[in-house]
N, C-alpha and C positions, 0 to 999 in steps of 0.2 A: 351555371352561374347562380341561377335562382335557388337551386338546391343548396348550394354552399351558403348563400345568405340566410336561408331558412335555418340551416344547421347552426350557424353562428348565433342567430337570434334565439334559438332553442337553448343552446349552451349558456348564453348570457342570462336567460330567464331562470334556468336551473340554479345558477350560481347566486342570483340576486332575488330569489323568490320572496323572501321576507320583506325586503325593501320595496319590491314592486307591489306586493299586496297592501303594504302600509300606504304607499302613494295612491293606489287606486281607491282605497277606502276613504282617505282624506279628501281626494278630489270629488268623489261621489257625494259625500255628505256636505262638502262645501257648496256644490251645485244645488243640492236639496235645501240647504239653508238659505241660499239666495232666493229660491222660489217659495220659501216658507212652507214647505210640504208638511212638516211636523208641527208647526205652530208653536204653542207653548210647551208641548210635551218634550221634555229634555232627557227622558230615560234612554231613548234609542240613541240620541246624539252622544250622551255620556258613555254608553256602552261602546259605541264606535270609537270614541276617543281612547278608551281603555284598550281596546283591541289594537288600535294603531300604535299606541305606546308600547304594548307588549311585542308587536312585530319589530318595532324599531330597536327595542332592547335586545331581542334575539339577534338582530343583524349586527348590533354593536359587539355582542359577546362573541359571535362567530368571527368577526373581523379581528377582534382582540386575540382570539385563540390562534388565528392564522398568522398574525404578526408575531406572536410569541414563538410559534414554531419556527418561523423564518429567522428570528433572532437567535434562537437556540442552535439552529443549524450553522449560522454564521460564527457564533462564539465557540463552536466545537471544532473549528478549523482555523489555522493561523499560518502565516508565511514567515519563514525564518531564513536567515542567510549568514554567511561567514561563520564566526565562532558559535552562533546560536544553533547551527545544525549539529555540531558536535555535542553541545549541551543537551539538546533534545534527545539525541541518541543515548547519551550517558544516563539521562533521567529515565528513559524507557528501560534500559538494561537493569536498573536497580529494582524495578517493580514488575518483574515478569518471570515466568517459569519456562517460557518458550520463545523462540525467535525464528521468523521466516524471512529469509533474504533472497532477493532476486536481483541480479545485476549482470555485469559483464565478467570481470576476472576475479572479483572478490578481494581486491587489494586492501581496501579500507576495512572490510570485515575481518580479514586475516590479521590486520594490525591492531584492531580495537575490540570488536565484539567477541571473536573467538577466544583470545586469551582472557578476556574478562569473564566470559562464561565458564571457562575452565577453572579459573581462580575461585569463582563463587561456588561451583559444584564441589571443588576440592575442600575449601575451607568451611563451607556451610553444610556440607554433606546432604545436599538436597538435589533431587533429580531435575535436570535441565535438558530441554530439547532444542536442537539447532538444526534447521532445515535450510540447505543452500541450493540455489539454482543458478548455475553459471554457464557460460558458453562452452560448447563442445570443442575441445582442442583438436580433435581429429578432423574437424570440418575446416579445410583450408580456406574455402571461400567465405565462410562465416567469420573466421578470424581476421581475414583481410577486410571484410566489411566493417567489423567492429573497430579495427585499427583506424580506418578512415573516419569513423564517427568520433573517436577520441581525439584524433589529430585536429579535427575541425573545431572541437570544443575547447582545446587547451590553448593557452597563449603562445604566441610565436617565441621561438628560442628555447622552448622546453624540450625534453628528451623525445626523440622521434619514436612514434608508435608504428610498429610493423606487425605483421601477422605472427612472426616468430616471438616478438615480445609479448603479444597477447597470449600466445600459447604457453610460454614459460610462466607467466603470472598465474594462469589457470592451474598449471601443474604444481606450482608452489602452494596455491590455496588448497588443492586436494591433498598434498603431502602434509601440510600443517594440520588440516582437519583430521586426517587419518591418524596422525601421531597423537593428537589430544584425545581422540576417541579411544585410542589404545590405553593411554596413560591415566585418564581420569575416570574413575569408576562410575560416577553419577552423571556423566555427560554423554548424551546420546545424539550423535551427529548423523544426518542423512544428506546425501549429495545427489543432485540430478544435473545432467548435462543437457542444455537447451540447444535446439536446432535453429533458433531465431535470435536476432539481436534485440536487446532491450536498451532503449536510449535513456531509461530512467533506472535509478537504484531504488528498490523497495525494501523497507525494513518494517516488519510487522511484529508487534509484541502484544502482551495481554492488555496494555493500556492504550494502544493506538497504532497508527501506521504513519510512516514518514516516507514521502515520495520526493526524491531529489535528483537533480541533474548531476553528472559526474563532477563538474566544477562550478556549480551554480546554486541558486536558492532551493528551498525545499518547502513542501506543504505538509503540515502536521494535522492529522485528523484524529480526534479523540475516539475512544471506544464507543461512546454514546452517539457518535455521528453516524448518519445513514451511510456515509461513504466508507466507513470502516468495514461494514458487512460486505459492501461491494468489492472492496480491495481484497478482503479475505477470500471471497469466492473466486476472484480472478487468480490469485496466487495459488489457491488449491488446485484449480483446473490446470493451470500452467505447469505446476510441479508434477502432477500425475501424468502429464503428456510427455515430460522430458525423460531422457534415458537415465536409468538408475545406475549408480556406482555402488557395487557390493562391498561396502566398507567392512562388513562382518568377515569377509574373506581375508582381511588383513590381520585378523587376530592371531593367526598362526605364524605371522611374519613380523615379530617385534623389531622396532627400530632403535638403533643406538642414538646417543645424544652427543654430538651430532650424527645423523645417519650417514653411513658409508655409501659410496657410489653403487656398489652391487646391491645393497639393501633397497636403495631408491629404485633401481631398475626392476628388481624383483617385485617390489610393491606395486608398481604401475602395471606389471604383467598380471598379477593376481586380481587387480582391480579392473582389469579389462580396459585399461586406458593406456595402451602401449605407447612408449616413447618413440619418436621418429629415429630412424637409423642414423640420421645426420647429427643427433645430439651426442657430442663428444664428452669427455670427462670434464672439461671446463664448463660446458653448458649445464651438466648435471650438478656440478658444484655450485653454480650460480642459483639453480633452482633450490638446492638444499639451504643455501644461505638466505634466500628470500623467504623460505618457509620458516 
């Protein structure tokens, strides 16, 4: 207990050393002045006053710097909701050459970011990189767990989330990404399959990172925010640990528009993401339509 108190006192002294010295000097010379130690000699007293003022100025400057850093950190992050989330994503897409996504099935990315990136790469003829990390459809328990997460977050009366639906949405995202990676010369897509469930959707660009709940608000951190580097590091480590989908193997298996059932089955075979034997023609057609 005593050691803890001593440690806290030491830390406080280190943080407030200028103010403590200024107070100590002021009190010391106040006592000396009361007892008239220096008499009429004001040189020492004036020097003490100047030193005290200098220490107070240093304290104020340090506090101002600390406050400014705190305000900068606050201003580099904001909370958005509703249509503001879509606006933040659209704004980020317009000013970036790369995109890192981590989420569940990639439904929103498949509908918005993927086609937008394909369009920019095709029309502007500039290289764009898109990295996706989504749940592994081969993991039955994982898909069931993520279905439960989505069911709990969506309002009552919405479409029922099941492991099969999660799996089909993931297959649709992989199919759509593979097709755009084939068709658009300057678009480079990488896909990794995660063995863990993420309750957040992460979208990182050159300008910032957006962390959102599947059907809720989002936090937007600008690139100059310290949280941006933290999120970037987290996404990099997570991506490297996930299972790689060899999209380059699909280059020798071009897809029609729309892709035929046999093309879809063959594609997932070469991508080492085999479709379940229970997926009939109707299910394959639904995946192709969703993609």
